[in-house]
N, C-alpha and C positions, 0 to 999 in steps of 0.2 A: 226245632226240638220239641218233643213232647213226651209227656210221661203218661202211660196208660194204666190206670189202676185196675186191679183185678177185683174190686168190690164196689158195688154201685153206691154203698154208704159215703164213698170219698168223692161224690161229685163236686161237693163244694172246694175241694183242693185243686180243681182243675187251673185255676188261675195261677197257682204256684209254677206251672210250666206251660202257661197258655201262649205258647208261640205259635206262628204259622205251621202247618196248614189249617189253622182254625178258621181263617176267612172263608174257607171253601164250605159255605153253609150247607149245601145239599149233601156233603161227604163228611161234614164235622163230626156226625154221629158215629162214624166208623173210624175215621182217620185221625181225629184230633181231639174232639171234645167227649166224647163218650167215654166214661170209666168204665169201660166193659174190656172185654179180653181180646179186642180185635188185633192188635199189635203182636200180643204173643200168639195170636192163633195163625198168623200167616205161615202157610204151609210149606215144609220142606220140598225141595225140588224132586220131580220124579213122576212117574206115571201114576194112573188112577190106583188106588188100592183096591185089592180085591175084596169082594163082598161089601161093596159100599153103594147101597141102594140110593142115597142121595145123590151121588155122582151120576149114577145110572139114568136117575129120573130127570136130571137138570142139564146134563151135557148137550142134550138136542136142542136146548134153547139158545146156543151160541153159534155164531159164523163170523168168520173173519174174512175180509175182503181189503182191497187196498186202491188207492189213488193212483193215477198214472205215474207219479213220480215216487212211488212205492210206500207212501205214508199208509200204514195199516189203519183200517176201521173195523173195530171189534163190536159186534152187536149180540146184545143179551135181550132176549125177549122176554119182556114183562108186562103181562096183562093189566090194564088200568088207564086211567085218562090222562095221566101225567107221563112225561119223559125227560130224560136227563142226557145231554150230551156235553162231553168234556174233552178238551185238548190237554194231552199230557206231555209235557216238556222235559225230557230227560236231562240230567246235569247236575243240577243242584248247586250248593255252595262251594263245592270244591273247584268250580270255573272261575271264581273271582276271589280277590284276596280279602283278609279280614278288614283291611282299611276302607274297604268298600261295602262292608256289612250292610244288608238291607237292600241294596241296590236292586235285585231282582224283584223284591217285594214292592218297592217303590215304582219300578218301570209297570210291572203288571198293574197296579192300581190305576196308573196314569192311563193304561191302554183303554180302562174302563170308563174314563171321564170324557168321553166324545170322540168321535171319528168323523171323517170327512162326510159321510151321508148322515150320520146321526149326532147332532149336538148333544150334549150331556142331558139337557132339559128334555129333548125329544125322548131320550133312552129312558128317563125317568117316567115320562108320560105312557110310553108303550108299556113299560114293566108294570105301571099301575093299572092301566087298562086291561091288560091281558093276563095279569096274575104271572108275570114271567120275572125270573131272577137271574142275573149275571153275577158272577162272582169269580175271585181270583184269589189263589194262595201260592206262596213260595213255600219250598220246604228243602230239607236237607239234601235230598238226592233227586228230586223232580219238583216241577212246579205245575200248576193247573188252572185253566181257565174254563169255566162251564157255564151252562145255562139250562135251568130247571123252567119247565113250561107245560101247558096244556098241550096234548098231541095235536089237536086242530091247528095250533098256533106254530106248527114246526117251521114253515118257510119263514116266518117272521123272526122266530128265535134265531135261526141259523144265519139269517141276513145279518142280524145284530151282532151275533158272535163273530160271524166273518170279517165285517167292516172293523169291528173293534181291534181284532188280531191284526188284520192287513193293512189298514188305514187310520191309526190313531192320530190324533192331532198332537200329542206331545207339546202341547203349547206352553209358553212362558207362565200365562196366567193360571193354567191348571197346576203346573209345578209348583207354584207359590203355595197354592191352596194345599197340596198334598203334603208338602214338606212341613207347612205349619202345622197339619194335623199329626204328622209323624214326630215332630218335635214335642207337642203336647203329650203324646203317648209316652215318648221317652221320658219326659218329666215325671209323668204319672209312675212309672216304673221305678225311678229313681227315688221316689218318697213313699214307696210302698215295701213292706218288708218281704212279701211273698215276690214281688218284682226284682228285688235286691237279691234274694236268695236265688232266684232263677238265673240272675246275671253271674253271680258268683259261682254257681254250680257249673254254669257252661264254661266259664273261663278256667275252672279247675279241670273239669272233666275231659275238655276238648283241646287243652294246651298242646300245641306243636302237631296238631291233626288237622286234616282237611276241614273237619267240621268246626274249627276254630272260627271261621268266617260265620258271623251270626246270621239268621234268616232275617231278622228285624233290624232297623237301625239302631245304633248305639249312640252314648253321649259323645263318643270320640268320632263318628261317621256322618252325623246328622247334618253338621256344618261343611262337610267336605264334598258330599255328592253333589254334583252339578248336572244341570240339563243337558249339558254334553254328555256327560257319563251315560245318562238314562237313555239318551238317542242311541249312542253307540252300543250300548248293552242291548237294546231292542233289536238292532240290526244282527246282534250276533244269535239272537233267538230264532230268526227266521232261517232255520234250517230243517229241511225234511227229514233229516237223519235224526233229528231230535224229537219229531212229532210222532204221537199216536192218537187216534180218537177212540173213545169209549162212548158207546149209544147204548142206552138202555130205555126200553119202552115197547109198546105194542106195534113195532115194525116188522112185517112181513111182506113179502111179494113185492107189489107196486111201492108201497109205502117205504119199504127199505131201500128200493131202487132211487126213490126221490131224495131220501137223505143223502145217499152216494153221489147223486148227480148235482146236488147243491154244494157238497164238501168238495167236489172235483172242480165245479165252476170257481171256487174261490182259492183252494190250496192247492189244487193240482199242478200249478206253475211255479211252486216254489222250488228253488234250486236244492240240491243235495251235495252237501258237503261233508263226507265221513268223519264222524267225531271219534276220537280214541280217549275213552275215559279210564283213567287210572284206577287200579283196585282201591278200595277204601280199606286202610289197615284197620286191625282190631283195636279195641279200647281196654284199657287196664285201669287199676286204682292201685293207690298206696295207702297204708294206715296213716292216720293222722287226722288233723282237723284245721279247717279255715274259719276265721272269725271275721264277721263284718256287722257293723252297727247301723241300726235304723231307728231314730227317735221315736217314730210313730208306733214301734213295736213296745216301747216301754220296757217292763221287764218280763215279757212273753217272748218264747222262743219259737223261731220258724226254722226248721231244720231238715236237712236231707243228706242221706249217705249213700254213695255209689258204689258198685262192685263190678267185677268181671261177671259176665253172664253169657250162655250159649248163643251162638249166632242163629240166625233165621233158618239156615239150612241144616243145622245139627239136628242128630237124633235125639238129642236132650231138650229140644226147645218146648215141644208141647207138655212133656212132663215137668218141665222147670215152672211154666205158666199154671198148672195145677198145684205144684208145690208152694207157689206164692199165695194162692187160695187159701192153703192151709195156713201159712204164715201170717196173712191178715187176720183171720179170725183170732189166732192165738196172741197176736200183738194186741188187737182191740181188747181182747178178753182181760188180759194181764195188764198191760200198760195202761189202758185208758180206765176200765172197769174196775180192776182190783187195785191200783195205785193211785188212780185220778191224776196220773201225772200229765196228761195232754187232753186237749179238746177231741182230736181224733189222729189216727196213724194208719199208714196204708203202704202198699209196697206196688212195684210195677216195673215198666222199662222205659229208658230214654234213648234218643238216638235216632238212626235211620237203617240203612244196610247194616251197619255195625251197631251194636246196641250196649247199654249198661244195664244192670239191674240197679234198682233205686228203693230205698226206704224213705218216706216223708213224714214228717211231724208237724202238725198244724196246731199253733198255739199251745206250746209247752209250757207248764207252770212249775214242774219240779226241775230242780237245777243238778244238786249234788249227785242224785241217784238215777237219772234218767237213761244215761247210757247203760248202766247196770241192769235196769229194768228191761230195756230192749233186748240186750244180750242175753238175759234169763229166759225171755220170750223165744229167741232164736234157739236156744239151747234146749228148750222143752218140746221141741218139734217131735211128733209121735214116731214110734217105731213101726217097722213094716206090718206087724199084726194090726195095730191100731189104724193105720192108713187103709189097709184091706177093708176095715170094717164100716168105713165112711167113704170110700173112694166112689162109689157109685153116687153118691149125693153131690159130690163135687163135679164129677163128670156132667151130671143131668144139669148143675148149676151153670157150668161153663158152656155148655152147648145152648142152653136156654138163652144166655147172654148173647151168645155170638148171633143166633138166628131172629132174636127179637130185634137186634140192631138192623136186619135186614128185610124189613116189613114194608119198606117203601123204595121208590126208585134210587133216591140218594144213598140209602144204605146198601143197596145191591151194588150201586156204582162204586161206592167205597170198597166193597169187597174186591170187585173185578179191578179196580185200578191198583189196589195195594198187591194184589196177586200177580198182576202183569209186571209192575215195576220191581217188585222184591224177588220174583220167582220165574219171570220172564214167561210166564204162562196165564193168561186171564182166568183159567178155570182151575187153577191149582187149589183155590179155596174150597172147592166143593168135596176135597179130602179131608177137611178139618174135623168133622164129627166122627169119621171112622178112625182118624188118627187119635183122637181124644179117648175113644172106646178101647183102642190097643194099649193104652197106658197101663202099667201094672203097678203094684204097690212097690215091687222091687225097683222099678224105674224111678218112682217118687224118692225113694231112700237114696239111691244113687246120686240125682242131682241136687238133693239137700246137702249130701257130703261134698259134693264137688263145688257148690257154689254158695251155700248158705251157712253150714256149719261153723261154728267159732270155737267151739272146744276141740282142741287137737285129736282127742280121743273119738271123736265122730266125725271130723273132718277127712276128706280123701288123701292119702299119704301123710296123715298127721299134721297137715300144714292148712290154717284157714285160709278162705279167700279174703284179701284184705278189703276193708271198708273205709273209704274216705269220707268224712262227715264236713258238712257245710252248716255253720251256725250264724243265724241273724237275729240281733235282740238290740235292746237299748245300748248306748255306749257304756253304762254303768253296770249293766247285768250280763252283756253278752258273754264275759269271761267267767262268770259264775256256772254257766253250763258246761260241766265237765266231760269234754268229749276227746281230749288230747291222748 
């Protein structure tokens, strides 16, 4: 789970929901860590929009080939000296139960801790000598193992990647090391107010849902996952029906053929067992509040509210992302600057294929009236005329944020992977700028009324979209934050 804030001033809030795929360093700026609009910008399904120069200028950089067993290999031509290759594994947390939360993340980590041909120390040496990085990340709907490297070292990088995936050691010694590191991470989470907030948010938002299985190990699962679990789970990952490759770099002609041959030599013999994935049901929220204490927080509040929001494929989606940008500025101006009630406040989305809108509050000091201030800010959302006067500014801000995150191979790879997983097309993200430009002030008003408005007279059908609040503070102060 991750939250993607719609304003870069909230970068320091990333730890609040810093769950995988944050470990995918080369894609983190787009898929997990960057507080830009990438998640909200995932394009609805459909063909290229008419009058879209960006699509026309870039679609020729894509080609899709396949290995002999049907594994697709998607190439995105990107000039430069660095390259990125990622193995996308579909499935996610819905394929294993909550009592095994963190299993896939642990398995992927162990796969990069040494293989038959490359002991861990040798991997580290090669990575240092060649400025090469291997990384892995587990997620709600898919996982990723990737290599970022200088193009001249393509053979070495793919050899490391291939052996790590197909011949990992998965040794008892490595398991002990990885689990010790994971246990320490769990302990840090349990003693950190942002960590506790993330846990309580996940528990509440994803209760009785496929996303109830956590990407990361929890206090309940860290002592129950065994090496046998890891080895069995590893075997379940080796399925050509779950694999796709994304390759970003300066690969054309012979160089592209070389990459395909190297991948075929390693992955072309993997068997295919068709996998039927159940549809992920929508997420919802109810009014009310959940309170949890953390003594480190003292009398400061760490707070999040979640609510239903449009699906990625909805016509409301891009307009909703723009509406959140308006809301961010309003809340920051009123709640932080006018009332000095919080250190900062922002909004975004969390989830995966199915999403929830979210408002996050970092270091709140006002207790009695904070909820009132937030709702006043929401209710002061501009009308259609006011929106129209500033809409071009927010559109430009949105588009600038999107494509600033795509200035390197990792950023481009993040766009391609997200588009592939969430839209079944690696090129759909090329429609983003045209979709943003197509949003009208009337669209912004519509999504505000449908998802954000809290006053009945401004809400669609006179019914406000419920917000569920999670409040974390010290034991003596937590109930002083009035969010019931």
